[in-house]
Structure formats: structure tokens, C-alpha cells
C-alpha positions in Angstrom: 55.6 -14.5 1.2 53.1 -12.4 3.2 54.1 -14.1 6.4 57.7 -13.3 5.9 56.9 -9.6 5.3 54.9 -9.5 8.5 57.6 -11.1 10.5 60.3 -8.8 9.0 58.1 -5.8 9.8 57.6 -6.9 13.4 61.4 -7.4 13.9 62.2 -4.0 12.4 59.6 -2.3 14.7 61.1 -4.1 17.8 64.5 -2.5 17.0 63.0 0.9 16.6 61.0 0.8 19.9 63.9 -0.8 21.9 66.3 2.0 21.2 69.7 1.8 22.8 71.0 4.9 24.6 70.3 7.1 27.5 66.7 7.6 28.6 65.4 10.3 31.0 62.3 9.7 33.1 61.2 12.4 35.6 59.4 11.5 38.9 56.9 14.4 38.8 53.7 13.9 36.9 53.7 15.8 33.6 57.2 17.1 34.5 55.5 19.8 36.6 56.0 21.0 40.2 53.1 22.9 41.8 54.2 25.3 44.4 50.6 25.8 45.5 49.9 29.1 47.3 53.0 30.1 49.2 54.3 33.2 51.0 57.6 34.9 50.1 58.3 35.1 53.9 58.0 31.4 54.6 59.3 29.7 51.3 62.7 30.0 49.8 61.4 29.1 46.3 63.7 26.1 45.8 62.3 22.9 44.2 63.9 19.8 42.8 63.0 17.8 39.7 64.1 14.2 40.3 64.9 12.0 37.3 66.4 8.6 36.5 68.4 7.3 33.6 66.4 4.3 32.5 68.5 3.6 29.4 71.6 1.5 28.8 74.1 4.4 28.1 75.2 7.3 30.3 72.9 10.3 30.3 74.3 13.8 29.8 72.5 17.0 30.8 73.9 19.4 28.2 72.1 22.6 29.2 69.2 23.8 31.4 67.7 27.2 30.9 64.7 29.1 32.1 62.2 31.4 30.2 63.2 34.3 32.4 65.8 35.5 34.9 63.4 35.1 37.9 63.9 31.3 37.7 67.4 29.9 38.1 68.0 26.2 37.3 71.1 24.2 38.1 72.0 21.0 36.5 74.1 18.0 37.6 77.6 17.9 36.3 79.1 14.8 34.6 77.3 11.7 33.3 74.4 10.0 35.0 75.0 6.3 34.7 72.2 3.8 33.7 69.9 3.2 36.6 71.1 6.2 38.6 69.0 9.2 39.7 69.8 12.9 39.9 68.1 16.2 40.4 67.7 19.5 38.6 67.3 22.2 41.2 65.1 25.3 40.4 65.0 28.5 42.5 62.2 30.9 41.8 62.7 34.5 43.2 59.2 34.5 44.8 57.8 37.7 43.3 54.2 38.1 44.4 51.7 36.8 41.9 51.1 33.7 39.8 54.0 31.4 38.9 54.0 30.0 35.4 57.5 29.2 34.2 59.1 26.7 31.9 62.6 25.3 32.2 64.1 23.6 29.1 66.5 20.7 29.5 68.8 19.6 26.7 70.0 16.0 26.9 71.4 13.1 24.9 68.3 11.0 25.8 66.8 9.0 23.0 63.3 8.7 24.5 62.4 12.4 24.1 62.2 14.3 20.8 65.5 16.0 20.0 66.7 15.2 23.5 64.7 18.2 24.8 62.5 18.1 27.9 60.2 20.9 29.2 59.9 21.2 33.0 57.2 23.5 34.4 56.6 25.2 37.7 53.3 26.7 38.7 51.6 28.2 41.8 51.0 31.6 43.4 53.1 33.7 45.7 51.1 35.8 48.2 52.2 38.6 50.5 51.0 38.0 54.1 49.2 41.1 55.4 51.3 43.0 58.0 49.9 43.2 61.5 50.5 46.6 63.1 50.5 46.0 66.9 50.3 49.8 67.5 47.1 50.1 65.5 44.0 50.5 67.8 41.7 47.5 67.6 38.1 48.2 66.4 35.7 48.0 69.3 33.1 45.3 69.2 29.4 45.9 70.1 29.9 44.9 73.7 32.7 47.3 74.4 
């Protein structure tokens, strides 16, 4: 009797862990993109989060929103078929200072709690010092 219970338990668990449905897997480690240290003058602030539907049903990205208006995400339209990859594009407005923003993605994926995924961007935007060509250079000790 005990063996039957153990076998039944194992079969039930295999059904739970092999859920059928859409599954979203992002390419970036910890769903984070690090801008590093960038300059507003040389970087447009656009980054892409690549993901794949590893499930057996079409994946739907229902909504994508940022924690503030300085970060504008855009989502793919339509269904992402099993085995296909897509991107969520994020544009940060490159205000000088640290970057610490979260983008929330609402999906029909069964491999994430409630279908919700948090994407993060981090880094720092610096302002390059302006060089004034008309400013007199400081004289060195030999001049």
C-alpha cells in the first residue's frame, strides 16, 4: 500500500512540474541590463530584453509598464509562438545620475508567479565636462 502511495505521489508531482502552457525565459542574467557608466551625449538609452517562449502554448505579453515616466518600454504585439524569441525594448531618458528602474511585464506564462516578470535596468549617466577652447591653458613650470 505504501508503494502505491509513493508512486501516485510521484506521478502527481510530475504533472505539476510539467505544466502545459506558455513559458517565458529571458536571456539576461537576473532579468537585468546594466548600462554601466554612460554619457548622455554618446548613448541613446535604448536597450533590449530578449526572451523566448519555451512552453507549448502561445505566449501573450499583456502589458509592460515602468515605475516612472523616464523609462519607456515597448512590447511585442500579437502572440509569440512556442520556440520563438522576441524583445521588449526599453528607452531611458538619460538623466544624469544613477539608473535604478524596474519594468513590470504581465504575461500568460505559467512558469512565473501570477504571470508577472520584473525587468531591471541599472547604471549611471554622466555628463562629460565641456572643453572651452577659448579658455587660456594653465602654464606649466617650463613655460
